[in-house]
C-alpha positions, 0 to 999 in steps of 0.5 A, a space after each residue: 756307624 759312628 757315635 754321631 750318626 747313631 745319635 742322629 738315627 736315634 733322634 728319628 726313632 720313637 724314644 721309647 723304642 730307641 731305648 729298648 736295646 735290652 728288649 731287642 737283644 733278649 729277643 735275638 738271644 732267644 733264638 741263638 747262642 750268646 756267643 753269636 750276638 755282638 755289640 749293638 750297632 744302631 737303631 733305625 726307624 722302620 715305620 710309625 712306632 716301628 724301629 729296628 735294632 741292629 746287632 753284630 753277628 759273630 757266627 763263624 762263616 757269617 762275616 758281614 751279616 747282622 741281627 735285626 730285631 724289629 720292635 714296636 708299641 701301641 700309641 697309648 702304651 709304653 710297653 715294647 713288643 718284638 715283631 720279628 728277629 732276622 739275620 740279614 746280609 750287610 754290604 760286606 757279606 758273602 751271599 749266593 748269586 741271584 737265582 736262575 731257573 734251571 733252564 737258564 743254567 743248562 749248557 751244552 753237555 749238561 744233559 745225560 742219558 734219560 734227562 729231559 729238557 722240553 721247550 716252553 709252550 711259548 718258546 720264541 724259537 719255535 713256530 707251527 710248521 705252517 706259519 714259516 718256511 725254511 727260506 724264501 725259495 720255499 713255496 707254501 705248497 712245497 713246504 707244507 708237503 715236506 712238513 707233512 712227510 716229516 711229521 714235524 708239528 713245529 719248526 725253527 722260527 726266524 728268531 730261533 734261526 738268528 739266535 742259532 746263527 749268532 751263537 755259532 758265529 760267536 762260538 769256537 767254530 766262528 771266525 774270531 778264534 785263534 785257530 781261525 785267525 792263523 788258518 791257511 784258508 777259510 772253511 768256505 773254500 775247504 774241500 772237507 766242508 759239507 754244505 747245508 740246506 736252507 737259510 743258514 747254508 749261506 753262512 755255515 756248513 759241516 766239517 767232515 775232516 776226521 783229523 780236524 778239531 771241528 769234525 762233525 760240527 757246524 762251522 762258519 764259512 769264515 772259520 778255518 783251521 790248519 787241516 784245510 784241504 789247501 794247506 801246504 808245508 813250506 820249507 825254507 830254501 836258504 841255509 839255516 844259520 847255526 849258533 856258534 858251537 859250545 866246543 870247537 872241534 874243527 879249528 886247530 889250536 895254536 900253541 906257542 912254544 917257548 
């Protein structure tokens, strides 16, 4: 902060508190080494009869951080007391990213043997089995009978199916990856595709080609790869143009005799 800006900041602060630079510095030094505290940067109002003195931080690894000491006084007294001292990040400080719950950080492949990831009680991806079916073609009686046989208490909700479809379609087994863009055909017309049942069957299947990258994975019908059952190798029938030889061993050399 420039000297003029610092003077303006001081003008809005209680004069007694603004002058208490030494008191604030002493409070900072009480909790750290003298080599960790730099120059006084500014003083700013933090409330009625409350001011914050800012000092540069010289700790290694804390570039852009600063010490802040809050000082105050009673309305009828000029004795300054210290409320607290903290080390805070400035605009140029390197700080950790915003914290996310561990369930939001987990990605496919993170779980190991013995790891548990139970769903939330109000997980929107799941609904009780008697409230939703696998598709419009399922009558309530047929669906209820099948669920009783399987013993599932909850099933995938409509929102859960949409989330899965969007994730699969936008992933590596979708139509927009380079592998699919250069494929000779789409999975929907491949003999190695195993059809799914239920509402997702109209858009996805399972690859059963043991030599394909997506073997055993759910693939979009509009996905594709070079291992398509209809792929053929095309050979050119025209003569291949060869570059000029580096050393010509077929043309006779012409030698002029004197």
